[in-house]
Structure formats: structure tokens, C-alpha cells
C-alpha positions as CSV (number, residue, x, y, z in Angstrom):
1,M,0.0,0.0,0.0
2,R,2.8,2.4,0.9
3,L,4.7,1.7,-2.3
4,T,1.5,2.3,-4.3
5,W,1.2,5.7,-2.5
6,W,4.8,6.6,-3.4
7,R,4.2,5.6,-7.1
8,S,1.1,7.9,-7.1
9,I,3.1,10.8,-5.6
10,I,5.9,10.4,-8.2
11,D,3.3,10.3,-11.0
12,D,1.7,13.5,-9.6
13,I,5.0,15.3,-9.4
14,F,6.0,14.6,-13.0
15,A,2.5,15.4,-14.2
16,G,2.6,18.8,-12.5
17,R,-0.3,18.1,-10.2
18,K,-0.7,19.7,-6.8
19,I,1.0,17.6,-4.0
20,E,-0.8,17.6,-0.6
21,S,1.7,15.5,1.3
22,P,4.6,17.5,3.0
23,I,7.1,14.8,2.2
24,G,5.8,14.7,-1.4
25,R,6.2,18.4,-1.7
26,E,9.8,18.1,-0.6
27,L,10.4,15.4,-3.2
28,A,8.8,17.6,-5.8
29,V,11.3,20.4,-4.9
30,A,14.2,18.0,-5.2
31,V,13.0,16.7,-8.6
32,K,12.6,20.2,-10.0
33,K,15.8,21.5,-8.5
34,H,18.0,18.6,-9.6
35,N,16.1,17.3,-12.6
36,L,15.9,13.8,-11.1
37,T,15.0,11.0,-13.4
38,K,11.5,9.6,-13.0
39,G,12.6,6.1,-14.2
40,F,15.1,5.9,-11.4
41,L,12.5,6.8,-8.8
42,L,9.9,4.3,-10.1
43,K,12.5,1.6,-10.5
44,S,13.5,1.9,-6.8
45,I,9.8,1.4,-5.9
46,D,9.3,-1.6,-8.3
47,A,12.3,-3.3,-6.8
48,R,10.7,-3.4,-3.4
49,Q,7.2,-4.6,-4.4
50,S,7.8,-8.3,-4.1
51,P,9.9,-10.5,-1.8
52,R,13.4,-11.4,-3.1
53,S,14.6,-14.9,-3.8
54,Y,17.9,-15.5,-5.6
55,N,19.0,-18.3,-7.9
56,S,22.5,-17.0,-8.4
57,L,24.9,-14.2,-7.3
58,I,24.1,-12.6,-10.7
59,D,20.5,-12.3,-9.4
60,V,21.7,-10.7,-6.2
61,E,23.7,-8.1,-8.3
62,Q,20.7,-7.4,-10.5
63,G,18.6,-6.8,-7.3
64,A,21.4,-4.5,-6.0
65,D,21.4,-2.6,-9.3
66,E,17.7,-1.9,-8.9
67,T,18.1,-0.7,-5.3
68,F,21.5,0.4,-4.1
69,S,22.8,1.5,-7.6
70,I,19.7,3.5,-8.3
71,M,20.1,5.4,-5.1
72,N,23.7,6.1,-6.0
73,M,22.7,7.4,-9.4
74,L,20.1,9.7,-7.8
75,I,22.7,11.1,-5.5
76,L,24.9,11.8,-8.5
77,E,22.0,13.5,-10.2
78,A,21.4,15.6,-7.1
79,M,25.1,16.7,-7.3
80,G,24.6,17.7,-10.9
81,S,26.7,14.9,-12.3
82,K,25.3,12.8,-15.2
83,S,27.8,10.7,-17.2
84,V,28.3,7.1,-18.3
85,E,31.4,6.9,-16.2
86,C,29.6,8.0,-13.1
87,D,26.8,5.5,-13.8
88,H,29.2,2.7,-14.2
89,A,31.0,3.5,-10.9
90,A,27.6,3.9,-9.2
91,S,26.6,0.5,-10.5
92,H,29.7,-1.3,-9.3
93,L,29.4,0.4,-5.9
94,G,25.7,-0.6,-5.6
95,R,26.5,-4.2,-6.5
96,S,29.2,-4.4,-3.9
97,E,26.8,-2.8,-1.3
98,G,24.1,-5.4,-2.2
99,L,26.4,-8.3,-1.8
100,I,27.7,-7.0,1.5
101,A,24.1,-6.5,2.6
102,L,23.4,-10.2,1.7
103,I,26.4,-11.2,4.0
104,R,25.2,-9.0,6.8
105,S,21.6,-10.4,6.5
106,I,22.6,-14.0,7.3
107,P,22.9,-13.7,11.1
108,I,20.0,-11.3,11.2
109,L,17.5,-13.4,9.2
110,R,18.4,-16.5,11.1
111,H,16.0,-15.4,13.8
112,K,13.2,-15.5,11.2
113,R,14.5,-18.7,9.8
114,I,15.1,-17.1,6.4
115,C,18.1,-17.6,4.2
116,L,18.6,-15.4,1.0
117,V,21.9,-17.1,-0.1
118,P,21.4,-18.1,-3.8
119,S,20.6,-21.7,-4.5
120,T,23.5,-22.2,-6.9
121,T,25.9,-20.9,-4.3
122,L,24.4,-23.4,-1.7
123,A,24.8,-26.2,-4.2
124,K,28.3,-25.3,-5.1
125,F,29.5,-25.7,-1.5
126,E,27.0,-28.5,-0.7
127,I,25.3,-26.7,2.2
128,T,21.6,-26.3,2.9
129,Q,19.6,-23.3,3.9
130,Q,18.8,-25.1,7.2
131,A,22.5,-25.5,7.9
132,I,23.1,-21.8,7.4
133,I,20.1,-20.8,9.5
134,E,21.1,-23.2,12.3
135,S,24.9,-22.6,11.8
136,T,25.6,-26.4,11.8
137,D,28.4,-26.3,9.2
138,P,30.7,-23.3,9.9
139,A,33.4,-24.4,7.5
140,K,31.1,-24.5,4.5
141,L,29.5,-21.3,5.6
142,K,32.9,-19.6,5.5
143,D,33.3,-20.8,2.0
144,V,29.9,-19.3,1.1
145,I,30.9,-16.0,2.7
146,H,34.2,-16.0,0.9
147,E,32.5,-16.5,-2.5
148,I,30.1,-13.6,-1.9
149,A,32.8,-11.3,-0.5
150,S,35.0,-12.1,-3.5
151,S,32.4,-10.9,-5.9
152,A,31.8,-7.8,-3.8
153,H,35.6,-7.1,-3.7
154,V,35.8,-7.2,-7.5
155,H,33.1,-4.6,-7.8
156,T,34.9,-2.3,-5.2
157,L,38.0,-2.5,-7.3
158,H,36.2,-1.6,-10.5
159,C,34.4,1.3,-8.7
160,E,37.7,2.5,-7.2
161,K,39.4,2.4,-10.6
162,I,36.7,4.5,-12.3
163,V,36.3,7.0,-9.4
164,K,40.0,7.9,-9.7
165,T,39.2,9.2,-13.2
166,L,36.2,11.3,-12.2
167,P,36.3,15.0,-11.3
168,K,37.1,15.5,-7.6
169,D,33.9,17.5,-7.0
170,V,31.7,14.4,-7.5
171,R,33.9,11.8,-5.8
172,S,32.2,12.4,-2.4
173,A,29.2,10.6,-3.8
174,F,31.3,7.4,-3.5
175,L,32.0,7.7,0.2
176,P,30.1,4.4,0.8
177,L,33.0,2.8,-0.9
178,T,35.1,3.4,2.2
179,P,33.0,1.4,4.7
180,A,32.4,-1.3,2.0
181,K,36.2,-1.8,1.7
182,L,36.7,-1.7,5.5
183,F,34.0,-4.4,6.0
184,L,35.5,-6.7,3.4
185,E,39.0,-6.2,4.9
186,R,37.5,-7.2,8.3
187,L,35.9,-10.2,6.9
188,K,39.2,-11.4,5.5
189,K,41.0,-10.6,8.8
190,Y,38.6,-12.8,10.7
191,D,38.6,-15.6,8.2
192,F,35.1,-14.9,6.9
193,D,33.7,-16.1,10.2
194,L,30.3,-14.6,11.0
195,E,30.2,-16.4,14.3
196,N,33.0,-14.1,15.5
197,P,31.4,-11.0,16.9
198,R,34.3,-8.9,15.8
199,T,33.6,-9.7,12.1
200,L,30.4,-7.7,12.0
201,Q,31.4,-5.0,14.5
202,R,31.7,-1.5,13.1
203,S,35.2,0.0,13.3
204,P,35.4,2.8,15.9
205,L,37.7,4.5,13.4
206,L,35.1,4.6,10.6
207,P,34.4,8.4,11.1
208,V,38.1,9.0,10.7
209,H,38.3,7.0,7.6
210,L,35.3,8.7,6.1
211,Y,36.7,12.1,7.0
212,L,40.0,11.4,5.3
213,S,38.3,9.9,2.3
214,L,36.2,13.1,2.0
215,I,39.1,15.5,2.4
216,L,41.6,13.6,0.2
217,R,38.9,12.5,-2.3
218,K,40.5,9.0,-2.2
219,F,38.5,5.9,-1.6
């Protein structure tokens, strides 16, 4: 119901109709001021209208493109930056964020007895959803996490390479690359072990890393 409401608001904004909702009026101001793309806004809604299930990591990346990447592209538009290079970097960053979110979801969704790890990944390492939910095969679970993290790492490298070629005034849009890299480094440090509480613990130095990334425009 709420997603239908948002779709109606977006349609009204781009049709030039009067917006009654305060948050809708603010969105209308942002759309007009930054010339935001209607397709991006609608796509971000469509991606959330049905529960996700994944057959492969490619499916996970496609889902991330429709959520995380779209948000990154809207941020870039709000900064006045529209280019193929920026979109490519935003896509790689979004895919990395989506894969990292999948990893982070594993211990959280256990309490609901849900596992979103793709079926092909489960089959590759001969582990079941139940084993992941109940954490009965930690060695194979580490292999699964390593597989997902490796794909995320590849996308961070691609994003980082592109960002280095972009104008410095738009690089701040890619600040999320910093916590993504820190998380992947922490995963590797603790041997991809989600049972170790330090693996998912946020670094107390994250604000410092973000500040340095912002000042130096290096991610």
C-alpha cells in the first residue's frame, strides 16, 4: 500500500499536479531543482514490491542494481553529475553494497528462519539453507561468505578504478566505498567467520576513515 502511494506521488510530481503531502512536496522540490529521473525513482519502488529470492549471485547483483545502484545514481544527479562513467561507478558500488548486505543479512535473518543465499551458491558448496540458518556447518558457511565477499571485492576494485578518473567534486558521492572496503577487509581478517562478533562489529575509526576519504577524495 505504501509503495503504491509513493508511485502515485511520483506520477503526480511529474504530471505537475498539486501535491498535498509534506514529504511529497519536498520530493517535488528535489525533482525540480536537480532534474531527477522519473525512471530511477519508479525503479527503486518496483524493486521493493515483491519478496526477493535468488538463484545465483548474478540475481543478487541485479537486485542490488535496482536498489543500491539506483540510489547512488540519484545522489549523483542531485550533485549535478550525469555521465556514463559515473553511472558505471555507481553500478559497481551498488552491486558491492548489495552483496555486502546479503552477507550481513545472514545472522539477522536466522531469527526469522530465512536464508537469502542463492541456490546455486548453496549447491556449489554443498550446504543447505537449514545448515546456514542453524549454523551447523561453519566451515562450509565460511566458503559461502568468501564466495560472496570475493564478488563484492571485484566490484569495489572496479568502482575505485573509475572513481580515480572522475572530477574531484563528484567523488564524495562514492563515500560508501570506504565502509564497504573496510568491511571486506575485516571479513578477511577474521577468516570470513560470521560467528566471530568482531567480524560484524563496526570499526570505531570509521568516522576518521570517512573524513580522510572526503578530504583527500581518495577511496
